[in-house]
DSSP file (Angstrom, degrees, kcal/mol; ACC not computed):
  #  RESIDUE AA STRUCTURE BP1 BP2  ACC     N-H-->O    O-->H-N    N-H-->O    O-->H-N    TCO  KAPPA ALPHA  PHI   PSI    X-CA   Y-CA   Z-CA
    1    1 A X     >        0   0    0      0, 0.0     4,-2.0     0, 0.0     5,-0.1   0.000 360.0 360.0 360.0 -35.9  -36.7  -28.1   13.9
    2    2 A X  H  >  +     0   0    0      1,-0.2     4,-2.1     2,-0.2     5,-0.2   0.895 360.0  50.2 -65.4 -40.1  -34.8  -28.9   10.7
    3    3 A X  H  > S+     0   0    0      1,-0.2     4,-2.3     2,-0.2    -1,-0.2   0.886 108.5  52.2 -65.8 -39.4  -36.6  -26.2    8.8
    4    4 A X  H  > S+     0   0    0      2,-0.2     4,-2.4     1,-0.2    -1,-0.2   0.900 109.2  50.2 -63.8 -41.0  -35.9  -23.6   11.4
    5    5 A X  H  X S+     0   0    0     -4,-2.0     4,-2.4     2,-0.2    -2,-0.2   0.918 111.4  47.9 -63.4 -44.0  -32.2  -24.5   11.3
    6    6 A X  H  X S+     0   0    0     -4,-2.1     4,-2.4     1,-0.2    -2,-0.2   0.882 111.1  51.6 -65.0 -37.6  -32.1  -24.1    7.5
    7    7 A X  H  X S+     0   0    0     -4,-2.3     4,-2.4     2,-0.2    -2,-0.2   0.924 111.2  46.8 -63.9 -44.8  -34.0  -20.8    7.7
    8    8 A X  H  X S+     0   0    0     -4,-2.4     4,-2.3     2,-0.2    -2,-0.2   0.899 112.9  49.0 -65.6 -40.8  -31.5  -19.4   10.2
    9    9 A X  H  X S+     0   0    0     -4,-2.4     4,-2.3     2,-0.2    -1,-0.2   0.913 111.6  50.0 -64.4 -42.2  -28.5  -20.6    8.1
   10   10 A X  H  X S+     0   0    0     -4,-2.4     4,-2.2     2,-0.2    -2,-0.2   0.908 111.4  48.0 -62.3 -43.5  -30.1  -19.1    5.0
   11   11 A X  H  X S+     0   0    0     -4,-2.4     4,-2.2     2,-0.2    -1,-0.2   0.896 111.1  51.4 -64.2 -39.8  -30.6  -15.7    6.7
   12   12 A X  H  X S+     0   0    0     -4,-2.3     4,-2.2     2,-0.2    -2,-0.2   0.912 109.9  48.6 -63.9 -42.8  -27.1  -15.8    8.0
   13   13 A X  H  X S+     0   0    0     -4,-2.3     4,-2.3     2,-0.2    -1,-0.2   0.892 109.8  52.4 -64.2 -39.8  -25.7  -16.4    4.6
   14   14 A X  H  X S+     0   0    0     -4,-2.2     4,-2.5     1,-0.2    -2,-0.2   0.907 109.5  49.8 -61.6 -41.2  -27.8  -13.6    3.1
   15   15 A X  H  X S+     0   0    0     -4,-2.2     4,-2.9     2,-0.2    -2,-0.2   0.910 109.5  51.1 -63.7 -42.3  -26.4  -11.3    5.8
   16   16 A X  H  X S+     0   0    0     -4,-2.2     4,-2.2     2,-0.2    -2,-0.2   0.921 112.1  46.2 -62.0 -43.9  -22.8  -12.3    5.0
   17   17 A X  H  X S+     0   0    0     -4,-2.3     4,-2.1     2,-0.2    -2,-0.2   0.915 113.1  49.8 -65.2 -43.2  -23.4  -11.6    1.3
   18   18 A X  H  X S+     0   0    0     -4,-2.5     4,-2.3     1,-0.2     5,-0.2   0.934 111.7  48.2 -59.6 -47.5  -25.0   -8.3    2.0
   19   19 A X  H  X>S+     0   0    0     -4,-2.9     4,-2.8     1,-0.2     5,-0.8   0.896 110.2  52.2 -61.5 -41.3  -22.2   -7.2    4.3
   20   20 A X  H  X5S+     0   0    0     -4,-2.2     4,-1.1    -5,-0.2    -1,-0.2   0.900 112.9  44.0 -63.5 -41.9  -19.6   -8.2    1.8
   21   21 A X  H  <5S+     0   0    0     -4,-2.1    -1,-0.2     2,-0.2    -2,-0.2   0.860 119.2  42.5 -71.8 -35.2  -21.2   -6.2   -1.0
   22   22 A X  H  <5S+     0   0    0     -4,-2.3    -2,-0.2    -5,-0.2    -3,-0.2   0.911 134.0  13.1 -78.6 -43.8  -21.8   -3.1    1.2
   23   23 A X  H  <5S-     0   0    0     -4,-2.8     3,-0.2    -5,-0.2    -3,-0.2   0.624  92.9-148.8-112.9 -18.0  -18.5   -2.9    3.1
   24   24 A X     << -     0   0    0     -4,-1.1    -1,-0.1    -5,-0.8    -3,-0.1  -0.050  24.6 -96.3  74.7 179.9  -16.2   -5.2    1.3
   25   25 A X  S    S+     0   0    0     -5,-0.1    -1,-0.2     2,-0.1     2,-0.1   0.281  82.9 110.6-119.8   7.6  -13.3   -7.3    2.7
   26   26 A X  S    S-     0   0    0     -3,-0.2     5,-0.0     1,-0.1     0, 0.0  -0.450  81.7 -84.9 -80.2 157.1  -10.4   -4.9    1.9
   27   27 A X     >  -     0   0    0      1,-0.1     4,-1.2    -2,-0.1     3,-0.4  -0.285  34.2-124.4 -60.2 147.7   -8.6   -3.1    4.7
   28   28 A X  H  > S+     0   0    0      1,-0.2     4,-2.5     2,-0.2     5,-0.2   0.730 103.0  68.8 -67.8 -22.9  -10.2    0.1    5.8
   29   29 A X  H  > S+     0   0    0      1,-0.2     4,-1.8     2,-0.2    -1,-0.2   0.941 102.5  41.7 -63.9 -48.2   -7.1    2.2    5.2
   30   30 A X  H  > S+     0   0    0     -3,-0.4     4,-1.5     1,-0.2    -1,-0.2   0.844 115.5  50.7 -71.5 -32.2   -7.1    1.8    1.4
   31   31 A X  H  X S+     0   0    0     -4,-1.2     4,-2.3     2,-0.2    -1,-0.2   0.905 109.6  50.4 -69.4 -40.9  -10.9    2.4    1.3
   32   32 A X  H  X S+     0   0    0     -4,-2.5     4,-2.4     1,-0.2     6,-0.3   0.878 108.2  53.4 -65.2 -36.9  -10.7    5.5    3.4
   33   33 A X  H  X S+     0   0    0     -4,-1.8     4,-0.7     1,-0.2     5,-0.5   0.891 114.0  41.0 -65.8 -38.4   -7.9    6.9    1.2
   34   34 A X  H  < S+     0   0    0     -4,-1.5    -2,-0.2     2,-0.2    -1,-0.2   0.814 116.6  49.3 -80.1 -28.9  -10.0    6.5   -2.0
   35   35 A X  H  < S+     0   0    0     -4,-2.3    -2,-0.2     1,-0.2    -3,-0.2   0.905 115.4  40.5 -75.0 -41.9  -13.3    7.7   -0.4
   36   36 A X  H  < S-     0   0    0     -4,-2.4    -1,-0.2    -5,-0.2    -2,-0.2   0.618  94.7-137.8 -84.4 -12.6  -11.9   10.9    1.2
   37   37 A X     <  +     0   0    0     -4,-0.7     2,-0.3     1,-0.2    -3,-0.1   0.772  60.5 130.5  58.4  27.8   -9.7   11.8   -1.8
   38   38 A X        -     0   0    0     -5,-0.5     2,-0.7    -6,-0.3    -1,-0.2  -0.778  59.9-126.0-107.8 156.9   -7.0   12.8    0.7
   39   39 A X        -     0   0    0     -2,-0.3     2,-0.2    -3,-0.1    64,-0.1  -0.884  20.3-144.2-103.9 109.2   -3.4   11.8    0.6
   40   40 A X        -     0   0    0     -2,-0.7    64,-0.9    62,-0.3     2,-0.4  -0.534  16.8-143.6 -70.6 138.9   -2.2   10.2    3.8
   41   41 A X  B     -a  104   0A   0     -2,-0.2     3,-0.1    62,-0.2    64,-0.1  -0.816  16.4-111.5-105.8 142.5    1.4   11.1    4.5
   42   42 A X        -     0   0    0     62,-0.7     2,-0.4    -2,-0.4    -1,-0.1  -0.261  51.1 -78.7 -66.6 160.4    3.8    8.7    6.1
   43   43 A X        +     0   0    0      1,-0.2     3,-0.2    49,-0.1    -1,-0.2  -0.453  49.1 177.1 -64.8 117.1    5.0    9.4    9.6
   44   44 A X        +     0   0    0     -2,-0.4    -1,-0.2     1,-0.2     4,-0.1   0.244  53.6  99.2-106.6  11.4    7.7   12.1    9.3
   45   45 A X  S    S+     0   0    0      2,-0.1     2,-0.6     1,-0.0    -1,-0.2   0.809  72.2  70.9 -70.4 -27.4    8.3   12.6   13.0
   46   46 A X  S    S-     0   0    0     -3,-0.2     2,-0.2    46,-0.1    46,-0.1  -0.792  88.1-131.8 -89.7 125.9   11.4   10.4   12.7
   47   47 A X        -     0   0    0     -2,-0.6     2,-0.7     1,-0.1    -2,-0.1  -0.545  10.3-135.7 -79.9 140.2   14.1   12.2   10.9
   48   48 A X        -     0   0    0     -2,-0.2     2,-0.8    -4,-0.1    42,-0.1  -0.853  17.4-171.3 -97.2 116.5   15.9   10.3    8.1
   49   49 A X        +     0   0    0     -2,-0.7     2,-0.3     2,-0.0    -1,-0.0  -0.637  37.8 123.9-110.1  73.9   19.6   10.8    8.4
   50   50 A X        -     0   0    0     -2,-0.8    -2,-0.1     2,-0.1    40,-0.0  -0.863  60.0-138.3-125.2 162.3   20.9    9.2    5.2
   51   51 A X        +     0   0    0     -2,-0.3     2,-0.5     2,-0.1    -2,-0.0   0.074  65.1 121.4-105.5  23.2   22.9   10.5    2.3
   52   52 A X        -     0   0    0     34,-0.1     2,-0.2    37,-0.0    -2,-0.1  -0.742  63.4-128.4 -88.3 128.7   20.8    8.8   -0.3
   53   53 A X        +     0   0    0     -2,-0.5    56,-3.0    56,-0.3     2,-0.3  -0.520  38.6 176.7 -70.7 144.4   19.2   11.1   -2.9
   54   54 A X  E     -B  108   0A   0     54,-0.3     2,-0.3    -2,-0.2    54,-0.2  -0.953  27.1-150.1-146.3 164.2   15.4   10.5   -3.1
   55   55 A X  E     -B  107   0A   0     52,-2.4    52,-3.2    -2,-0.3     2,-0.4  -0.965  22.9-128.2-130.9 151.7   12.2   11.6   -4.8
   56   56 A X  E     +B  106   0A   0     -2,-0.3     2,-0.3    50,-0.2    50,-0.2  -0.814  30.8 169.7-102.9 141.1    8.7   11.4   -3.3
   57   57 A X  E     -B  105   0A   0     48,-2.1    48,-2.2    -2,-0.4     2,-0.4  -0.995  34.1-119.5-150.8 143.9    5.9    9.8   -5.1
   58   58 A X  E     -B  104   0A   0     -2,-0.3     2,-0.4    46,-0.2    46,-0.2  -0.678  36.1-121.7 -80.7 134.4    2.3    8.8   -4.4
   59   59 A X        -     0   0    0     44,-2.6    43,-2.9    -2,-0.4     2,-0.2  -0.656  26.6-157.9 -82.5 126.2    1.7    5.0   -4.9
   60   60 A X    >   -     0   0    0     -2,-0.4     3,-2.0    41,-0.2     2,-0.1  -0.545  38.1 -74.0 -95.1 165.8   -1.0    4.2   -7.4
   61   61 A X  T 3  S+     0   0    0      1,-0.3    -1,-0.1    -2,-0.2     3,-0.1  -0.396 120.8  19.0 -62.4 131.8   -2.8    0.9   -7.6
   62   62 A X  T 3  S+     0   0    0      1,-0.3    -1,-0.3    -2,-0.1     2,-0.2   0.302  93.9 131.5  91.4  -8.3   -0.6   -1.8   -9.0
   63   63 A X    <   -     0   0    0     -3,-2.0    -1,-0.3     4,-0.1     2,-0.3  -0.478  32.8-174.4 -77.3 147.2    2.6    0.0   -8.3
   64   64 A X     >  -     0   0    0     -2,-0.2     4,-2.1    -3,-0.1     5,-0.2  -0.840  41.4-103.1-126.3 170.3    5.6   -1.7   -6.6
   65   65 A X  H  > S+     0   0    0     31,-0.5     4,-2.3    -2,-0.3     5,-0.2   0.921 122.4  49.2 -59.5 -43.4    8.9   -0.2   -5.5
   66   66 A X  H  > S+     0   0    0      1,-0.2     4,-2.6     2,-0.2    -1,-0.2   0.890 109.8  49.5 -66.9 -39.7   10.6   -1.7   -8.5
   67   67 A X  H  > S+     0   0    0      2,-0.2     4,-2.3     1,-0.2    -1,-0.2   0.879 111.7  49.2 -68.7 -35.2    8.1   -0.5  -11.1
   68   68 A X  H  X S+     0   0    0     -4,-2.1     4,-2.1     2,-0.2    -2,-0.2   0.929 113.9  45.4 -67.6 -44.7    8.2    3.1   -9.7
   69   69 A X  H  X S+     0   0    0     -4,-2.3     4,-2.2    -5,-0.2     6,-0.4   0.914 113.4  50.8 -62.5 -42.3   12.0    3.1   -9.8
   70   70 A X  H  X S+     0   0    0     -4,-2.6     4,-1.6     1,-0.2     5,-0.4   0.893 110.8  47.8 -65.4 -39.7   12.0    1.6  -13.3
   71   71 A X  H  < S+     0   0    0     -4,-2.3    -1,-0.2     2,-0.2    -2,-0.2   0.880 113.2  49.2 -66.1 -37.8    9.5    4.2  -14.6
   72   72 A X  H  < S+     0   0    0     -4,-2.1    -2,-0.2     1,-0.2    -1,-0.2   0.863 125.2  26.9 -70.4 -36.5   11.6    7.0  -13.0
   73   73 A X  H  < S-     0   0    0     -4,-2.2    -2,-0.2     2,-0.3    -1,-0.2   0.480  98.5-125.6-105.6  -5.2   14.9    5.8  -14.5
   74   74 A X  S  < S+     0   0    0     -4,-1.6     2,-0.3    -5,-0.2    -3,-0.2   0.621  90.5  31.0  64.2  14.2   13.7    4.0  -17.6
   75   75 A X  S    S-     0   0    0     -5,-0.4     2,-0.8    -6,-0.4    -2,-0.3  -0.941 102.6 -80.8-175.3 173.1   15.6    0.9  -16.3
   76   76 A X        -     0   0    0     -2,-0.3    -6,-0.1     1,-0.1     4,-0.1  -0.839  39.5-170.4 -90.4 109.4   16.7   -0.7  -13.0
   77   77 A X        +     0   0    0     -2,-0.8     2,-0.3    -8,-0.1    -1,-0.1   0.606  66.2  18.8 -79.7 -10.8   19.8    1.3  -12.0
   78   78 A X  S    S-     0   0    0      1,-0.0     2,-0.0     2,-0.0    32,-0.0  -0.867  97.0 -70.5-145.8 177.2   20.8   -1.0   -9.2
   79   79 A X     >  -     0   0    0     -2,-0.3     4,-2.4     1,-0.1     5,-0.2  -0.325  43.8-114.8 -71.5 159.1   20.2   -4.5   -7.9
   80   80 A X  H  > S+     0   0    0      1,-0.2     4,-2.5     2,-0.2     5,-0.2   0.896 117.2  52.1 -61.5 -40.9   16.8   -5.5   -6.5
   81   81 A X  H  > S+     0   0    0      1,-0.2     4,-2.4     2,-0.2    -1,-0.2   0.905 110.1  48.2 -63.3 -41.5   18.4   -6.0   -3.1
   82   82 A X  H  > S+     0   0    0      2,-0.2     4,-2.6     1,-0.2     5,-0.2   0.905 111.4  49.5 -66.6 -41.9   20.1   -2.6   -3.1
   83   83 A X  H  X S+     0   0    0     -4,-2.4     4,-2.4     2,-0.2    25,-0.2   0.927 112.9  47.3 -63.0 -44.8   16.9   -0.8   -4.2
   84   84 A X  H  X S+     0   0    0     -4,-2.5     4,-2.4     2,-0.2    -2,-0.2   0.914 112.9  48.8 -62.4 -43.4   14.9   -2.6   -1.4
   85   85 A X  H  X S+     0   0    0     -4,-2.4     4,-1.6    -5,-0.2    -2,-0.2   0.922 113.2  46.4 -63.9 -44.8   17.5   -1.8    1.2
   86   86 A X  H  X S+     0   0    0     -4,-2.6     4,-2.1     2,-0.2    -1,-0.2   0.889 112.0  51.3 -65.6 -39.5   17.7    1.9    0.2
   87   87 A X  H  X S+     0   0    0     -4,-2.4     4,-2.0     1,-0.2    -2,-0.2   0.932 110.9  47.4 -62.3 -45.8   13.9    2.2    0.2
   88   88 A X  H  < S+     0   0    0     -4,-2.4     6,-0.3     1,-0.2    -1,-0.2   0.799 111.1  52.4 -68.1 -28.2   13.6    0.7    3.6
   89   89 A X  H  < S+     0   0    0     -4,-1.6    -1,-0.2    -5,-0.2     3,-0.2   0.870 111.8  45.3 -73.0 -37.1   16.3    3.0    4.9
   90   90 A X  H  < S+     0   0    0     -4,-2.1     2,-0.7     1,-0.2    -2,-0.2   0.822 118.0  44.5 -74.0 -31.7   14.5    6.1    3.5
   91   91 A X  S >< S-     0   0    0     -4,-2.0     3,-1.4     3,-0.2    -1,-0.2  -0.855  86.8-147.9-116.7  93.0   11.1    5.0    4.9
   92   92 A X  T 3  S+     0   0    0     -2,-0.7   -49,-0.1     1,-0.3    -3,-0.1  -0.317  79.3  13.6 -65.3 144.4   11.6    3.8    8.4
   93   93 A X  T 3  S+     0   0    0     -5,-0.2     2,-0.4     1,-0.2    -1,-0.3   0.671 102.9 110.7  65.2  21.8    9.2    1.0    9.6
   94   94 A X    <   -     0   0    0     -3,-1.4     2,-0.3    -6,-0.3    -3,-0.2  -0.991  57.9-146.4-127.2 126.2    8.1    0.3    6.0
   95   95 A X    >   -     0   0    0     -2,-0.4     3,-1.6     3,-0.2    -3,-0.0  -0.649  20.5-126.1 -86.2 147.4    9.0   -2.9    4.1
   96   96 A X  T 3  S+     0   0    0     -2,-0.3   -31,-0.5     1,-0.3     3,-0.5   0.772 109.4  51.0 -65.2 -26.5    9.5   -2.6    0.4
   97   97 A X  T 3  S+     0   0    0      1,-0.2    -1,-0.3   -33,-0.1   -13,-0.0   0.322 105.7  57.1 -94.6   9.3    7.0   -5.4   -0.3
   98   98 A X    <   +     0   0    0     -3,-1.6    -1,-0.2     2,-0.0    -3,-0.2  -0.178  66.8 146.7-133.1  44.1    4.2   -3.9    1.8
   99   99 A X        -     0   0    0     -3,-0.5     2,-0.4    -5,-0.1    -3,-0.0  -0.498  41.5-129.8 -78.8 153.9    3.6   -0.4    0.4
  100  100 A X    >   -     0   0    0     -2,-0.1     3,-1.6   -39,-0.0   -41,-0.3  -0.879  18.6-111.6-112.1 134.5    0.1    1.0    0.6
  101  101 A X  T 3  S+     0   0    0     -2,-0.4   -41,-0.2     1,-0.2   -68,-0.1  -0.368 101.1  25.2 -60.8 134.4   -1.8    2.5   -2.4
  102  102 A X  T 3  S+     0   0    0    -43,-2.9   -62,-0.3     1,-0.4    -1,-0.2   0.236  95.2 112.3  96.2 -12.7   -2.5    6.2   -1.9
  103  103 A X    <   -     0   0    0     -3,-1.6   -44,-2.6   -64,-0.1     2,-0.5  -0.567  65.0-124.6 -91.5 158.3    0.4    6.9    0.4
  104  104 A X  E     +aB  41  58A   0    -64,-0.9   -62,-0.7   -46,-0.2     2,-0.3  -0.894  34.0 177.3-102.9 128.0    3.5    9.0   -0.4
  105  105 A X  E     - B   0  57A   0    -48,-2.2   -48,-2.1    -2,-0.5     2,-0.5  -0.836  31.8-112.1-125.3 163.3    6.9    7.4    0.0
  106  106 A X  E     - B   0  56A   0     -2,-0.3     2,-0.4   -50,-0.2   -50,-0.2  -0.853  32.1-166.2 -95.4 129.6   10.5    8.3   -0.6
  107  107 A X  E     - B   0  55A   0    -52,-3.2   -52,-2.4    -2,-0.5     2,-0.1  -0.936  28.2-103.6-117.1 139.8   12.1    6.4   -3.3
  108  108 A X  E     - B   0  54A   0     -2,-0.4     2,-0.6   -25,-0.2   -54,-0.3  -0.365  28.3-148.2 -64.1 136.9   15.9    6.3   -3.9
  109  109 A X        -     0   0    0    -56,-3.0   -56,-0.3     1,-0.1    -1,-0.1  -0.936  15.6-178.0-108.7 113.9   17.1    8.4   -6.8
  110  110 A X        +     0   0    0     -2,-0.6     2,-0.3   -58,-0.1    -1,-0.1   0.303  41.3 121.7 -96.4   7.4   20.1    6.9   -8.5
  111  111 A X              0   0    0      1,-0.1    -2,-0.1   -58,-0.0   -58,-0.1  -0.569 360.0 360.0 -71.8 130.9   20.6    9.7  -11.1
  112  112 A X              0   0    0     -2,-0.3    -1,-0.1     0, 0.0    -2,-0.0   0.397 360.0 360.0-109.3 360.0   24.0   11.2  -10.6
């Protein structure tokens, strides 16, 4: 009985390792975006009624809101809190710390 239990546990572990290598453990959204080579667009059905100037950019792997703003302006033109607040106002239902690779977002443009 002990041998049968060890055999079943070993087979189960092999299946877990196989599944992890074949399908991974990352969310399906980011895998689908890289597999299909399509750019998912954020929900634009809600109109944004702000007077903040913005630019749209696709998020690459490793990008954050602050790094994208910093690359666009060659510096941080406002405080971190202000940039986060403006980003969340431009992109409804999206937190500044939870952007997804491969999506296009609106980022505040502070160039005057």
